[in-house]
N, C-alpha and C positions, 0 to 999 in steps of 0.2 A: 505493499500500500505507498502509496506515496506520502511523503513527506507535505501537512498544513499547515501554513505560514498562522501563529497566533496572533488572531488577531479580532474585532468588535467592528460597528458598523458604525461610521463613521455618526457624528450626536448624539451617543450614546457612551457613557461611561460603568469602568468600574468605580466599586466603592470599598477603602478600605478598610478595618474594622476600626481604627483611628477615627476616620473620616463618617464612616454609621455610627458611631457613639454621638458624633457631634452635632448629627443631620437628628438622630433619634432626642437627644438632648432639644432643640428646638420644639420638633412633632409633639413631642409629651407636653411640652412648656405651655404650645397653644391648645393639645388636649386637654388639658386640666384646665385652663380656663371658657372654653368649652363646653364643658360639664356641667363647669359654676354656674353660669346660666342656661341651664336646662337644656341644652343638644345632647344629643344623642348622634351615637358612631352608627353608621350604614357602610354597606358596600357595596358595590356594583359591579356585572364583571366585566375582566379586559377586552375582549370582546363584544358588541352590540352588532342585531342585523343591521346590512347597509341601509335601508330604507330608513331607516330609524336615526338614523345618523345626515344621511345626504337629506340636504337644500333647507340644514338648517343655519348655515353659515355662509350663507352667499358663495356665489361662483368660485370666487377666490380661495374660500374655506373647504368646498368639496375637495378640491384639486388637491387639495392637503392632507384629504382620507388615507389613512392607509387600508387595502383591502385585502383579505385573503383569500387567495384563492380557492376552490372546493373541493376538498376533496378525492381521490379518488381519480378517477379520469375528470380532469376536471371542462373539458373541453369538447363530452359526451354533447350536450346539447348542444355547444354550438356547430355540431358539424350538419352539416347543407345550409350553412344561414349563407345567403348571398348577399355580398358586397360591393356596391357602385363605388369606385371614384371619389364621388361627392357624398357618400355619406360620411358621419362622422363615426370612423369605425368603432374608436373606442366605447363610446358611450352605449352603440347597440348590441358591445359582443359583452360588456359589462356582466348584465345583470345574468350572462347565463352563466358565464365563469367564477362569479363572485359571488357571495348572497352575507357577509358578514364582514367589518371592519375590526378595526382596534378604536377603543373608545377615542376622541379628540379632544371630550373636555371630561369633567363633571356634573355638568349643568342639564342640558340634553338626557343623559340620563340620568338624572333624580326626576327630571319630568316626565320619563317615561315610568320610572319610579313610582312616582305621584301616584296617574293611573292606574297603571296594575294593580297595587296596591291600597284604592282609593277606603276600600269597605274595612282596611284595620288599622289604618292609622289615626290618630286623634290629634285634630283641628285646633289651633294651628299645632302644622306640625314644622318641627326644632330641629333639622338633621346636621350635621358637620362628615365630613368623607374626606380623607386623606390617602390618596391613591395616587401611581404614575398613568401619565397619556402620553400616546404617539401623536404629533406630526409630521410629516411628510417634507417638511420645511429643509430649506438651504441651511445646513450647520453654519454656525459663526459662533465665535466668541460670546460668552451665557446666553446662547441658545440651541435648545440639543433635540434632538427627535424624540427621546423619552426623557422625558421630565415628573415630576410631583405637585399637581397642588393639593391646597389644602385647603377648603372652600366648608363657607357654615353657610347655610337657608334656613330660614323660616316661611312657610306658602301657610294659606290659609287667614291671613289676619292683613288687612290695611291700618293696625293703631303706628304710629308716627316714634310709639315707645319703640319699637322694633329697630329702627336706626339710631337711635340716642342710644340701645344698649348695646349697637356693633362698633360705635365708636368706643364706648368703652370696655370693648372686648379689645379692640388696638391698642389700648392706653394702657390697660393691664399686661395683655401677653408682650409687647413692648419693653415694656418694662420690666417684668421679670425676666427680658433674657439682658437685660442689663443697658439697654438703651436711655440716653437720657435725655434728648432732643431728635422731636421727631416733628411733624407736621401732620394733619389729620386732614386731608382739604377736601371741603362738603361744596357740594352746586345743587342746581334743583330742573332736569330737562325741562317741566313746564317752562322757567327762566327765561332758560337758553330758546324756547318757542317764542317765550315772549317776545325776545331779542328781535327776534327772528319777524315775527306783527312790525315791530317800531320802525325796522325800516322797511315796512311794505316786499319781502323775499320773505314770507312763508314757505314756500313751497322749494327756500335754497337752505336750508335750517344744514341740514347736512353741509355745503359748502362755505356754511358762516361759519359753524362751531369747529371743521375739522381746521379750517384758517386759525380761528383763534387761541385754540388746542395748543400752539407750534407758538406764543407770543414768549416763551423762557429760549426758544432756540432758534428762533429769527428772527425775534425783536416787534415794533409795532410796524416797520416798516416794511419785512418781509408780508405781515400778515395785510399791508394795502396793495402790495401787489401783487399777490396771491388773489386775493377778493375782483381785485380791479379785469383780473385774468377771468375771472368766475361768472363777468356781467354785474359788477356791480358799481357803480358810479360814486364819484368826488362826491357826492349829498350823504349817499347812503354811508359811506366813510364817517362824514361826519357825523351824526347821527350817533355813530357807532365809537367812534371811540371816546365818548367821556363813561361811560358805560364800561368801555375794556380797564379804562385807566379809574377805575374809581377804588377810590383807598380812604380809610378811617377801620373805626374796629368792627367787628362785623355785623354789630347794631345800627352803627353811621350806614357802612352800607343797603343794610335792607330800607332804612330810612328814605334815602335818596332812589332807592333803586326802586318805593314805590311811588317817588315823582315821577320817574321816569317810564316808570311801565303803567302810571296810572288810567291807561283806555288800553287794557290787556288782559281779562282776565282770564286767560290762563297763564301769566306772568305774574297778575297777584295773588292766583291760588299756588305758584309755585313758592312765594315770598313768606305765605300766609307757613305752608310747610316746615321752611326752613329755618320760618320764628319758631313756632313748635316744637322744633326739635332741640332749637337752641335753650327754649325753655326747661325742658326737660333734663339739662346734662347740666343745669344749672341747681339740679339736689344732686346729683352726683359729685361725686372728689377726684376725678382725674389724676392721674400722679405725677406722665412727665408731658402726654403730648398735649401741643398746641390745638386748636381747633381753627380754622379758617374760613369766612364763605371765599371762594377763588371763582369769577363768574367767566374764566377763563378755563375751566375746566369742564369736558367734555364726554368724556370715555362711551365709547361705545351705543353710538347714538340710536340707533336702531332699533337696540336691543331695553334699551334702559326708562322709563315712561316717571321717576319720579326724583329721589333724591339721588344724588354719587358720588363715590366718596376716593380717594384717592389718597397713600399715603407714601411720606416722603421723608429720610432721614434728613438729617443736617447735619449731621459728623463728618459723612461722608459724600464724596459725588460717587452716586449712586440714581439710577431712577425710578421710579416708583417698587415699594417693597410690600404694597397691598393695596386691592379697589375691589369695587363691589358696587349696587346699585339697588333700587326698586325696580318692579317690572310687572307690568300687568300679564295675563294671559299667560303664564309660562309653560301652561298642559293645553294650551288652544292647538297647538300642533298635532295632539295625538286625542283630539274631540272630545276635553272637557277643558267648555269654555269656563272665562272670568274666573279663574285662581288666581289674587294676586300675590305678590312672595318681594322678599329683599333678600340680598345676600351681599355677602363679601367673601376676599379669597386673601390667601396669604401668601407671599412670591418668596416660598422657601430658600429657594438658588440664593435670591439676593440676598437674603436676610442673612443666609449661613457668611457669605463674602463679608458684607458688611461688621458680619461680630470676629471673624476671622482678621478683619481690615483693622480693628481696633479692639483685637488683645481678649476680647469679655466673654470667651469660653471659658466656665470654671476649672480649676485644675484638673480638680474627680470627674470632667467628665470622659476622660480616655482610659480610666481605670475603668477593669475588668473584673480583676482579681483583685482581690485587697492582700491579700500575704501568699510568698508562698512558701513551702517545705523546701529545704534543700540536704541531703544526708548522703554522707560518705560512704556506708556500706550498704550489704543486704541487711545486717541485724537493725543497723539506725529505721531503715525504711521498713520493716514492720513493728519497729516502736514508734515510729510516723504515720501507721494508717487510722489506728486508733484517734491520735489528736485528726488527722484529717476531717473524720468522722462530726467527730463533734464541734467542730468550726463549722461543716456542712449544714448538723442540725439548728444550730443558731444564728441561723442566714446568713454565715459569714464568706462570703465567695474565696477557695483557696485550693491552692494545687499542690501536688506534690511532686517535685520532678525524678524519674525515676533514678535508682543509684548505677552509677558506672561513668556519670561525666562529670568532668576537671570542676572543682568549686566556680575556678572564674569562667566557665562557658555555664553554670547556672547563674550565679550574678547579673552574666550579659543576658540570660534569657529576661530576670526579672526587670534589668535595666529596659531592654525595647519596649515590653508586655505595660513599660507606667507603674510593674508592682511596687506599691507604696511600702511594703513589711519585708523584713526574708526571718524565716526563722533556719536557723542553724543546727542541724540532729548530727555530733560527731560522738567518739568512743567516751569524752568527761560526761555529755548531758545526758549520754545513756546509761552512763553508771550513776549519776545526782536527780537525775528526775530534772532537773532545773534547765531549760531551752534557752538558751540564743537570741534575741530577737532586736532585727537590725532594721533602725528607719534610714531608709536609702538616699530622702533627703539630705540624713543630716551628715549619715556615717555612724551616727551614736549608733552604742547595742551594749542590751542590760540583758542581764536572767532573770526570770521568768517562772511561773507555776504555770501548767493549763489553765486551771481557772482565768490565773490572773492573766494569759494571753487573751483567753474570751473574755471578759470583761474589759480590755481594753482595747478591742477592734470590735467590740461592738456599738464604743461611740463613733 
């Protein structure tokens, strides 16, 4: 058999034990907060029926869905298919050779889940999900074909208390992870619709908001240039400029907006919703997060219908580390109309990079074993096994290095695995019953009885 080159597909990654410990630290911290707020975990299959996924992400998104070939003779159904040169061959052929696909995100599978389980779930239904998704995208720095999403959604409730609690969830989880300076930006899709009405271009809301969303990247001049190319005129831009450049506190911005959008019913409704969320938040004590009404925030306009969120760290140069918003009729794509919901997502990969750059991972996160027992011979090994058993019975992560290896190599093993304590058992320890306990960080070594060892390592 020919040798196969050891490689993985582009856009995928292996995770070492140390990296997995750090990733799990992030996931477990976020999970703990989700559960505290009443969210329950679900999982959905890696693969979905292809027709569940297609048509939900637009033409561009559909192109990025990984399709799975039918098992067995996948060309069987396609035999005899006559394709003319002018036919779109792949579109005609695809349904015949592929009926399943890898999930593109967690949202559409969640909508499918809600419809399938609607008679079992309690409404409002609060769920979280941390699972990998796949996209047939061109790999580049920070963009992968396989990556994890970390989502929480509540469906079946139109209360704006949900939006306020999501702000609290972001604040609490990111504070627990050690971030000290981050901004939770908030806006409302209805306010953006009101702005489009203000300048007389309600049908071009997407062109408008795609442009103003780039204020940080291209500046005001870049926005004006892009909008002029899309058919907006100078008068439109004069009306738009004071809205984009609106300054002051959140309340001051809202008061100015009430005046600017006084003739837009939908715009005023959006202002009312933001006002309500902010009033809820006055009753919660946020830890580190700053709340900012950002009128240039526009994420996912075809999808969101109410409040929208984005989270940015101010400590390192990084894109958003979280986002989400309110959507109406999530399950309408599967025949259950009118079910409103709101959800958020944490960008786990970006959060990992932020914590690494700021050196915020706790030292003990990479520990998998707390104590390593090193022995000099077979008799010492037999003596050590009951001690090993006692340690594990007390829920202390312990390993015994089998005899037959030099002590230097055993110590190197402890260093490589970041094991904080080593117990050394030689002839002297065997005879006295006192164990030599070495603290690897300081090199300090003391003699302890077995019970004292357990007591010390239990803290």
